[in-house]
C-alpha positions in Angstrom: 116.0 17.5 86.2 118.8 19.8 84.9 118.3 20.8 81.3 121.7 22.4 80.9 125.4 21.6 81.8 128.2 24.1 82.5 131.0 23.9 79.9 134.3 25.7 80.4 136.0 26.4 77.0 139.7 26.2 77.6 140.4 28.0 74.3 139.1 31.3 75.7 138.5 30.7 79.4 134.8 31.4 79.1 132.1 29.2 80.7 128.6 28.8 79.5 125.5 26.7 80.2 124.6 24.6 77.2 121.7 22.2 76.6 122.4 18.8 78.1 123.3 16.2 75.5 124.8 18.8 73.1 127.4 17.5 70.8 130.9 19.1 70.8 130.2 20.4 67.3 127.1 22.2 68.6 129.0 23.5 71.6 131.7 24.9 69.3 129.0 26.9 67.5 127.6 28.2 70.8 131.0 29.6 71.9 131.5 31.4 68.5 135.2 30.8 68.6 137.4 32.3 65.9 140.0 29.7 65.2 142.4 30.0 62.2 141.4 26.5 61.2 138.2 24.7 62.0 138.3 22.3 64.9 138.5 18.6 64.0 138.3 17.1 67.6 138.4 18.3 71.2 139.6 17.4 74.6 136.9 16.7 77.2 138.5 16.8 80.6 141.8 16.3 78.8 140.6 13.2 76.9 140.5 13.3 73.1 137.0 13.0 71.6 135.5 13.5 68.2 133.0 16.3 67.7 130.2 13.6 67.7 130.6 13.3 71.4 127.6 14.3 73.5 128.0 16.1 76.8 125.7 15.2 79.8 127.8 16.6 82.6 129.8 19.7 83.3 133.2 19.5 81.5 136.3 21.4 80.5 136.5 21.4 76.7 139.3 22.5 74.4 138.8 22.5 70.6 141.7 21.3 68.5 142.6 21.9 64.9 145.0 20.4 62.4 148.0 22.3 63.9 147.9 19.9 66.9 149.1 16.3 66.9 145.6 15.0 68.0 143.8 17.1 65.4 146.2 16.0 62.7 145.6 12.3 63.6 141.8 12.8 63.5 141.9 14.3 60.0 144.3 11.7 58.7 142.3 8.8 60.2 139.1 10.2 58.6 140.9 10.4 55.2 141.8 6.8 55.6 138.1 6.0 56.0 137.1 7.8 52.8 139.9 6.0 50.9 138.7 2.6 52.1 135.1 3.5 51.1 136.3 4.7 47.7 138.2 1.4 47.1 135.2 -0.6 48.3 132.8 1.4 46.0 135.0 0.8 42.9 136.3 -2.7 43.7 133.8 -4.4 46.0 135.9 -7.5 46.3 139.1 -5.5 46.7 140.9 -4.2 49.8 143.5 -1.7 50.9 146.2 -1.9 53.5 147.3 1.4 54.9 150.8 0.4 55.4 153.8 2.6 55.6 154.3 6.3 56.8 156.8 7.5 54.2 157.6 10.5 52.0 155.3 12.8 54.2 152.3 10.6 53.4 151.1 7.0 53.7 151.8 4.2 51.3 148.7 2.2 50.5 148.9 -1.4 49.3 146.0 -2.0 47.0 144.6 -5.5 46.4 142.0 -4.9 43.7 142.4 -7.8 41.3 144.2 -5.7 38.7 147.5 -3.8 38.2 147.7 -0.6 40.1 148.2 1.8 37.2 148.2 5.7 37.3 144.7 5.5 35.8 143.5 3.3 38.6 145.0 5.6 41.2 143.4 8.6 39.5 140.0 6.8 39.5 140.2 6.1 43.2 141.2 9.7 43.9 138.2 10.9 41.9 135.9 8.7 43.9 137.3 10.0 47.1 136.6 13.6 46.0 133.1 12.6 45.1 132.5 11.2 48.6 133.9 14.4 50.1 131.9 16.7 47.8 128.7 14.7 48.7 129.1 15.9 52.4 128.3 12.4 53.7 127.9 12.2 57.5 130.3 10.0 59.4 128.1 8.2 61.9 129.5 6.8 65.2 128.1 3.6 66.6 128.7 2.1 70.0 127.7 -1.6 70.2 128.4 -4.7 72.2 131.8 -6.1 71.1 130.2 -9.4 70.1 127.9 -7.6 67.7 130.9 -5.7 66.2 132.8 -8.9 65.8 129.9 -10.6 64.1 129.5 -7.6 61.8 133.2 -7.5 60.7 133.3 -11.3 60.3 130.4 -11.1 57.8 132.3 -8.4 56.0 135.4 -10.6 55.8 137.7 -8.1 57.6 139.5 -10.7 59.5 142.3 -8.5 60.9 139.6 -6.5 62.7 137.9 -9.6 64.0 141.2 -10.9 65.5 141.9 -7.5 67.0 138.5 -7.1 68.7 138.5 -10.8 69.8 141.8 -10.2 71.7 141.0 -6.7 73.0 138.7 -7.8 75.8 136.4 -4.8 75.7 132.7 -5.1 76.4 131.7 -2.3 74.0 133.2 -1.3 70.7 132.9 1.9 68.6 132.7 1.7 64.9 131.8 4.2 62.1 129.9 4.2 58.9 129.8 6.4 55.8 126.6 5.8 53.7 126.4 2.2 54.9 130.1 1.4 54.6 131.3 0.4 58.0 134.8 0.3 59.5 136.7 0.3 62.8 139.3 3.0 63.6 141.4 3.7 66.6 140.6 7.2 67.8 138.4 10.2 67.1 136.9 10.9 63.7 135.4 13.8 61.8 131.7 14.2 61.7 131.3 14.8 57.9 133.3 14.0 54.8 133.1 17.6 53.7 135.5 18.5 56.4 138.3 16.9 54.4 139.2 19.9 52.4 142.7 18.9 51.2 144.4 15.7 50.2 146.1 13.9 47.2 146.4 10.3 46.1 149.2 9.6 43.7 151.1 6.5 42.3 153.9 5.3 44.5 156.0 2.2 43.6 153.5 -0.6 43.1 150.8 1.1 45.1 149.8 4.7 45.9 150.7 7.4 48.4 148.0 9.2 50.4 149.2 12.8 50.9 147.9 14.9 53.8 148.0 18.6 54.9 151.0 19.9 56.7 150.6 20.2 60.5 152.7 23.4 60.5 150.6 24.9 57.7 147.4 23.0 57.1 146.5 25.1 54.0 149.1 23.2 52.0 150.0 19.5 51.6 153.2 18.2 53.2 156.0 18.3 50.7 156.5 15.0 49.0 160.1 14.0 49.6 161.3 10.6 48.4 162.4 8.2 51.1 163.4 5.2 49.0 165.8 3.7 51.5 163.4 3.9 54.4 160.6 2.5 52.2 162.7 -0.5 51.4 163.5 -1.1 55.1 159.7 -1.2 55.8 159.1 -3.5 52.9 161.9 -5.8 54.0 160.4 -6.2 57.4 156.9 -6.8 56.0 158.3 -9.6 53.9 159.7 -11.2 57.0 156.5 -10.7 58.9 154.6 -12.5 56.1 157.0 -15.4 56.4 156.4 -15.8 60.1 152.6 -15.1 59.7 152.2 -12.2 62.0 151.6 -8.7 60.5 148.8 -7.3 62.8 148.3 -7.0 66.5 145.4 -9.5 66.5 147.7 -12.1 65.0 150.4 -11.2 67.5 148.0 -11.6 70.5 147.0 -15.0 69.2 150.7 -16.0 69.3 151.0 -14.8 72.9 147.8 -16.6 73.9 149.0 -19.8 72.2 152.4 -19.5 74.0 154.3 -19.2 70.8 156.0 -15.9 71.8 159.5 -17.1 72.8 160.2 -18.3 69.3 158.9 -15.1 67.9 161.2 -13.1 70.2 164.2 -15.2 69.2 163.5 -14.7 65.5 163.1 -10.9 66.0 166.5 -10.7 67.8 168.1 -12.9 65.2 166.9 -10.6 62.4 168.5 -7.6 64.1 171.8 -9.4 64.6 171.9 -10.6 61.0 171.3 -7.0 59.8 174.0 -5.6 62.0 176.4 -8.3 60.8 175.6 -7.4 57.2 176.3 -3.7 57.8 179.6 -4.5 59.6 180.7 -6.7 56.7 180.0 -4.0 54.2 182.2 -1.7 56.3 184.9 -4.3 56.8 185.4 -5.1 53.1 185.9 -1.4 52.4 188.8 -1.6 54.8 190.1 -5.1 54.1 189.0 -6.2 50.6 190.6 -9.6 51.1 187.5 -10.5 53.1 185.7 -11.2 49.8 186.7 -13.1 46.7 189.1 -11.3 44.3 186.6 -11.1 41.4 184.4 -8.9 43.6 187.1 -6.6 44.9 187.2 -4.5 41.7 183.6 -3.4 42.4 184.5 -1.8 45.8 185.1 2.0 46.1 188.8 2.9 45.8 189.0 4.6 49.2 188.8 2.6 52.4 186.3 3.5 55.1 188.0 5.4 58.0 184.9 7.0 59.6 181.6 5.3 60.5 178.8 7.8 61.3 175.7 6.6 63.2 172.7 8.8 63.6 169.1 8.4 64.6 166.3 10.2 66.4 165.6 10.2 70.2 165.2 6.7 71.7 166.0 5.0 68.4 168.5 2.7 70.1 171.5 4.2 68.2 173.8 3.7 71.3 173.2 -0.1 71.4 173.4 -0.2 67.6 176.8 1.4 67.9 177.9 -1.1 70.5 176.7 -4.2 68.6 178.1 -2.9 65.3 181.5 -2.5 67.0 181.4 -6.1 68.1 180.6 -7.3 64.6 183.4 -5.1 63.2 185.8 -6.8 65.6 184.7 -10.3 64.4 185.8 -9.1 60.9 189.2 -8.1 62.1 188.4 -4.3 62.3 189.0 -2.4 65.5 186.4 0.3 66.1 187.6 3.5 67.9 184.7 5.4 69.3 184.6 9.2 69.7 181.9 10.9 71.7 180.3 13.9 70.1 179.2 15.0 73.6 182.8 15.9 74.3 182.7 18.4 71.4 180.1 20.7 72.9 181.0 24.4 73.0 181.1 26.1 76.3 177.7 26.6 77.7 177.6 30.4 77.2 178.3 29.9 73.5 175.4 27.4 73.0 172.6 28.6 70.7 169.3 29.3 72.3 165.9 28.1 71.1 162.7 30.1 70.5 162.0 30.1 74.3 165.4 31.4 75.2 166.7 28.1 76.6 170.0 26.6 75.6 169.4 24.5 72.5 171.6 21.4 72.9 169.8 19.8 69.9 171.3 22.4 67.6 174.2 21.4 65.3 175.9 24.6 66.4 176.0 23.5 70.0 179.0 21.4 68.8 182.5 22.8 68.1 182.5 21.8 64.4 185.9 23.4 63.5 187.7 21.5 66.3 186.0 18.2 65.4 187.0 18.5 61.7 190.6 19.5 62.7 190.9 16.5 64.9 189.5 14.1 62.3 191.8 15.5 59.6 194.8 15.0 61.8 193.8 11.5 62.8 193.4 10.4 59.1 196.7 12.0 58.3 198.3 9.7 60.9 198.8 12.4 63.6 198.2 12.2 67.3 195.5 14.4 69.0 194.4 15.1 72.5 190.7 14.5 73.0 188.5 17.2 74.6 186.1 16.6 77.4 182.9 18.5 78.1 182.2 19.0 81.8 178.4 19.1 82.1 178.5 20.4 85.7 180.6 23.5 84.8 179.5 23.8 81.2 183.1 24.1 80.1 185.0 22.2 77.4 188.6 21.3 78.5 191.4 19.0 77.2 191.2 15.6 78.7 194.8 14.6 78.6 193.8 11.5 76.6 195.8 11.0 73.4 194.6 9.2 70.3 196.3 8.0 67.1 194.6 5.9 64.4 196.3 2.7 63.4 195.8 0.2 60.5 192.7 -1.9 60.7 191.1 0.8 62.9 188.0 2.8 62.1 186.6 5.8 63.9 183.0 5.6 65.0 181.0 8.7 65.7 177.5 8.3 67.1 175.0 11.2 67.6 171.9 12.9 66.3 173.9 15.0 63.8 176.2 12.3 62.5 174.5 12.3 59.0 174.4 16.0 58.6 177.0 16.9 55.9 178.0 20.1 57.7 179.3 18.1 60.8 182.2 16.5 58.9 182.3 18.9 55.9 186.2 18.9 55.8 186.4 15.1 55.6 186.4 13.4 52.2 183.1 11.8 51.5 184.7 8.6 50.1 186.1 7.5 53.5 182.7 7.8 55.3 180.1 5.2 55.9 176.8 6.4 57.3 174.3 4.4 59.3 170.8 5.6 60.2 169.1 3.8 63.1 165.4 4.3 63.8 162.5 2.4 65.4 160.3 1.8 62.4 157.3 0.0 63.8 156.0 -2.4 61.1 153.3 -4.3 62.9 149.7 -2.9 62.2 146.8 -2.7 64.6 144.8 -4.0 61.6 144.9 -3.3 57.8 143.4 0.1 58.2 145.1 1.2 61.4 148.9 1.7 61.3 151.0 2.3 64.4 152.9 5.6 64.5 156.7 5.0 64.7 157.0 8.0 67.1 154.7 6.2 69.7 157.2 3.4 69.8 160.1 5.8 70.5 158.1 7.8 73.0 157.2 4.8 75.0 160.9 3.7 75.1 161.9 7.2 76.2 159.3 7.3 79.0 160.5 4.0 80.4 164.2 5.0 80.1 163.8 8.5 81.5 162.1 7.2 84.5 164.6 4.4 85.1 167.9 6.2 84.5 167.2 10.0 84.6 164.6 10.3 87.4 162.1 12.0 85.1 158.4 11.3 85.3 156.2 10.4 82.3 154.7 13.9 82.6 158.2 15.4 82.2 159.0 13.3 79.2 155.6 14.1 77.5 156.1 17.8 78.2 159.5 17.8 76.4 158.5 15.5 73.5 157.1 18.3 71.3 160.5 20.1 71.5 162.3 16.9 70.8 160.2 16.3 67.7 160.8 19.8 66.4 164.6 19.2 66.8 164.3 15.9 64.9 162.4 17.5 62.1 165.0 20.2 61.8 168.3 18.3 62.4 167.8 14.6 61.8 165.0 13.6 59.4 166.2 15.8 56.4 169.5 13.8 56.3 168.3 10.2 56.8 168.3 9.3 53.2 172.1 10.2 53.1 172.6 6.9 54.9 174.6 4.1 53.3 172.7 1.6 55.5 169.5 1.9 57.4 168.9 -0.2 60.5 165.4 -0.8 62.0 165.7 -1.1 65.8 162.0 -1.8 66.4 161.0 -5.4 67.1 157.6 -7.0 66.5 157.2 -7.9 70.2 158.5 -4.8 71.9 155.3 -2.9 72.5 153.9 -5.9 74.4 157.1 -5.8 76.6 157.0 -2.0 77.1 153.4 -2.2 78.2 154.0 -3.4 81.8 156.9 -0.9 82.2 155.1 2.1 80.7 151.6 1.7 82.1 152.4 2.5 85.8 154.3 5.5 84.7 151.6 6.9 82.5 149.0 6.2 85.2 150.8 8.7 87.4 150.2 11.6 85.0 147.5 13.8 86.7 144.3 14.5 84.9 144.5 18.2 85.3 147.6 18.7 83.2 147.9 18.9 79.4 150.2 15.9 79.2 147.3 13.8 80.4 145.7 13.7 77.0 148.8 11.9 75.5 149.2 9.7 78.6 145.6 8.6 78.3 145.9 8.0 74.6 149.0 5.9 75.1 147.4 3.9 77.9 144.4 3.1 75.6 146.8 2.1 72.8 148.9 -0.2 75.0 145.7 -2.1 75.9 145.6 -3.5 72.4 148.7 -5.7 73.2 148.7 -8.8 75.4 151.6 -8.0 77.8 154.6 -10.2 77.9 157.6 -10.5 80.3 161.0 -9.2 79.4 162.7 -12.1 81.2 163.4 -13.9 78.0 165.2 -11.0 76.4 168.9 -11.7 75.9 171.3 -9.3 77.7 172.5 -7.7 74.5 169.0 -7.0 73.2 168.6 -3.5 72.0 165.5 -3.1 74.2 167.7 -3.6 77.3 169.0 0.0 76.6 165.6 1.2 77.9 164.5 -1.5 80.3 167.8 -2.3 82.0 169.7 -5.6 82.5 172.0 -5.0 79.5 175.4 -6.6 79.2 176.5 -3.3 77.7 177.6 -0.3 79.8 175.9 3.1 78.9 
């Protein structure tokens, strides 16, 4: 019988025979790699595994640190585990819900039988540090799912019980730290001592767990207030509590019990109500007679002339714009759309990114002086000739289409840079109304496993790109890192500038996206780097009972990605 297996280390291209059954942590030591930051997980044949993982056959292995998305998730997930143990140690009857990704951290809702004061938060932080300093092993257990369900039922963690009952897996992996057990989706660290940097600070009525920066893991991510986004999350959580579904286990039960159509109708109605509210806020700034006279004096003196709609990739801002336009019309306001795409500079003048490619995500790929000149003339009552960007030639030409703004008309600009103050710097602030649209996923896997909002958008984009742009899932996954860098630079810093935030995510949509995304993700070959994300997303989608999109109304925002919309794109 062979006593060794051949491991190829992707980090340095070197292959070595190692003892069969070695853990990834032991294999890392054998290769004597010099990584700037210690590895926190690894890919094994392009599948993410924790360093607990034992190797019994020849494999390709790549070690990952905190500068990678997978490594960052592993570190964060393990920090969640330590937080949950600390709360359990201090408040045995208490619980914590890891709830909202906000302010470069994670809002934690603490249910501990007393007020969450700064002193309470400090005490929990101290206990977390004690657990880390004690260098406690994080043990991995793989058991029959029935055994795991029985274990978590005895512990009273009902959200995990419901999740595992609906998952349909024969075996389940859970972890323990010094006898405290929990279930987490994905790889974990092997020891609490590997958590070298964190903070836990008061935030609203709970606390914020702060984590190292992925760009520079030696420092914490900068704490930036995101009060408006936080309130959007809380608003949706309140609604989910009313309908009784806040976790995937509860959602799957609703699907199983055939209660999903009503849930879908409620989700669509919530979105339409919110769009109507935003439209009314804009309308009364143009026509104050829409509200009683005693409230008119509270309105800003200047009427809205320009509505700016921004959001990250696949946030559904195009459909948001179309549905908002309809609601404006119902209030007697005529929206006049202008496409930012027609204000691109000639291709040879487009900035280039760090790879030397044209950077169409850059603000400076737009002819900002021309846009501001046109807007100023329109608001002064003058007529303009709109430009047109010819994508085939890369040239910007005059279209011959004339435009003049009339009474009860409002200009609507939709694009990723719409909330950037520099885009419309020459236009008075008091006549602008800014809308930020993003898919803020509010349903949780369970109370200790949140769902990244970026996964929601990525799945939307994979489906849309395949349907409308002829791009494979591999193509979309390959470009996603660049898209995310552009969002971090050009979109997210300005989101709190919004006068209104609109959540385009719906509680049911990941279950709908599943049947569309799975066949695309399954086509990603195992021997490419994009496979690790494809495999992760496929595992993630398995948590949701799939549902048909046949009941979606033709104006549903999700139709922008699936097809069958009553809108033209």
